[in-house]
N, C-alpha and C positions, 0 to 999 in steps of 0.2 A: 630363141625359146623352143624347147622340144614340143612336138605336136601334141603329145599327151597332156603336158602341163598347160599348153595353150588352150586345148579343148576344155580342160577342167576349169581354167580361169573364166572362159566365156560362159561356161555352164553356171558357175557361181554368180557371175555378173548378171546373167539372165534371170536367176532366181531371186536375187536381192537387188532392188533398185537403190544402189548406194547413194545416189544423188538426192534421194527423198527420205522416206521413213527410216530406212536403215541408218543413214548418216545422222539424222536427228536423235534417234535412240542411242546410238553409239556415243555421240558427243555428250549427251546428258549423263550417261553412266560414267564416261571417262572424266568429265569435269567434276562430277560428284565425288568420285573416288579420290581424286587429287585434292579436292577441298577437304575431305575428311582427314587425309594425311597432313595437310597444312594446319588444320585445327588442332590435331593431336600434338604436333610439334610446337605450335604457338602456345598451347595450354601448358606444356612442360616448361617452356621458357618463362611464361608469366608466373607459374608456380614458384620458380626460382627467384622471383623478385619480392617475395613476401618476407617481412621481418619475422624472425623466429627467436625463441630463447631455448637454449639447450644447456642443462646443468653440467654436462660433461665438458663442453667447451669452456664454460665459465670457470670450471675448476682447473683446467689445463692452461688456459690463457695466461694467468699471472706467472705460472712457473716458466712457460715458454718465453714470455716477455722478459723475465728476469735473466734467463740464460742468454737470450739474444743480446741484451744490453751489456751484460758482463763480458761476453765474447768481443763485442765491438769496442768497449772502453778499455779492455785489457790488451787487445791485439790489433785494433784498428779494422779497416774495411776488409783486409785479407782474412782475419780471424772470423768476422761475421759471415763472409762468403763461404768459408769452410763449414761454419755452423749451419748456414742455410742449406747447403748441399747435403749435409748429413741428416737434416730433418725433412728433406723434400725428395720424394721418390716418384712424383707425378709431374710429367712435363707440362701439363696444362695448368699447374699451380705455381704461383710466384709468391715468395715470402719477402716482404719489405720491412725495413726498419726506418721509419721517418723520424728526423730530428725535430727540434722545436720550431723549425721553419718549414716543416712538412716537406723536407728534401730527403730523398733516399740516400742513406749513408754510403751506398755503392755507386751513386751517381746515375742510377738508371732512370729512365723516363717513367713518370707516373701519370696515368691518364686523368682527365678532368673528373670522370665518374669516381675514380679511386680517391682522388683528393677530396671531393665533396663528401664521400663516405667517411674518410679519415677525420675531416673536420666535424662530422656529426657525433663522433664519439666523445664522451666525457671521461675525465680522469677516473680510473678504476672501473670503467664500464665497458662491457663487451657488447658489441653490436654485430648482428649476423644477418646476412642475406643468404637464404638457402641455396646451396650449390653455386654461389657466386662470389661472395666476399665476407670476410670477417675482420673486424678492427677492434683493437684493444689499446686504449690510451692509458699511459702510466708514467710514473716518475721513478727513475732508477735510484739505487741506493746512494749514488753520488749527487742526486738532486737534479738530474737532467730530465727534461720531458721527452717522451718518445711516443710514437704510435706504431704498434706492431700490426701490419696489414697483410692478410692472406687473401690473395686474389686468384680466382679461377676464370678461365676463358668462358664467355657466355656459351650456353648450350647450343644455340643456333649457329654460332661461329664455328664451334667444334664440329658440328654436323656438316657444315659446308666444307671444312677442311678435309673431313673424312670422305665426303662424296667426290671431291675433286682429286683426292690423292688415292690412298690404298682402297678406299671403298667404291671407287668408280665402277668396277665390274658389278658390284652389288646394286648400285644405283641403276645401271643399265638393265640389269636383270629385273629390278622392280618395275621400271618403265615398261619393259616388254610384257611382264606378267599382267600388270593392270590393263595394258592395251589388249592383250589376247583375251583376257576374261571379259572385258567390255565388248570386244568384237563378237565373241561366242554368244553372249547374252543378247546382244542386239540382233544377231543373225537368228537366234532361236525364236525371237518375237516377230521379226519382220518377214522372214522367209515364208511362213505359212500364210500370212496376210497377202503376200504377193502371189502365192500359188492360187489362193481363192480368187483373187482379182483376175489373174490370167484365165482361169477356168470360166469366170463370168463373162469375159470378153469373147471367149470361144463360143459360148452359148448364145450370146447376143449376135454373133455372126452367123448363126444357124446350125452350129454343131451341137445338137441336142444330146449326143452321146458323151459329151465331155464331162468328166468327173474330176473332183479334186483329188490330187495324188494321195495314195495310201499313207505316205509318210506323214501327212497332215491329219487324216481321219483317225489314225491310230494313236495320236497323242492323247494325253489324259488331262486336257485343260479345256477352257472355253473356246479356243480356236478350233479344236477338234469337233466340238459340238456344233459350232457354226458351220464347219465344212460338211458335216453330216446333214444338217438341216438344209443346206444349199443343194446337196445331191438329192435329197428327198423331194425338194421343191421342183427340181428339174425333171426328175423321174416320174413325178405324179402326172396323171392324164389331164 
């Protein structure tokens, strides 16, 4: 380590007792910041689990279901696969057509949550979960029962995939930003307290000319007032 950097490091370490007040303040701010981030993400996820009713979906669902059943019954799984791809431009979204036994006509795996959701739908009824799933149970013109299921990846899972994949640099940048801001705020609070403490020790050792550094007394807060009061007390006869 270069001497200049080493000198600055020890100067910083001397001004801020990292193992005491600074560390306590820093950890409180750091944990609080991440708790707020977690609450926001969890709130968005829970909001997506509320049942809602949307007239637009209710109008489109029967048409989409009829077209899906027609494609499958006329051309088999391959025709429905082409239909699904033509209606789906979002990689996070999956379009299922479940038969009367709740099996996907393309043989894809359906999760337990998706199955429970499909079973909850009644004939002619559209059931929605905001930003998560939509199910419409119907009977085709040929008399066969189906469930059209539109499923989205859960928001938290998508977020995890983003953070681990392409969003990793942004996640690292967020961690660094929060850490630096918490560090700066903790230093802003702990440093003047440590300076006042160091000055008090010098006075206690007999150095009556010791004064709190100007960087503290020129602040515009209660710590500055405390430093000025201390200097006045030491300077008084």
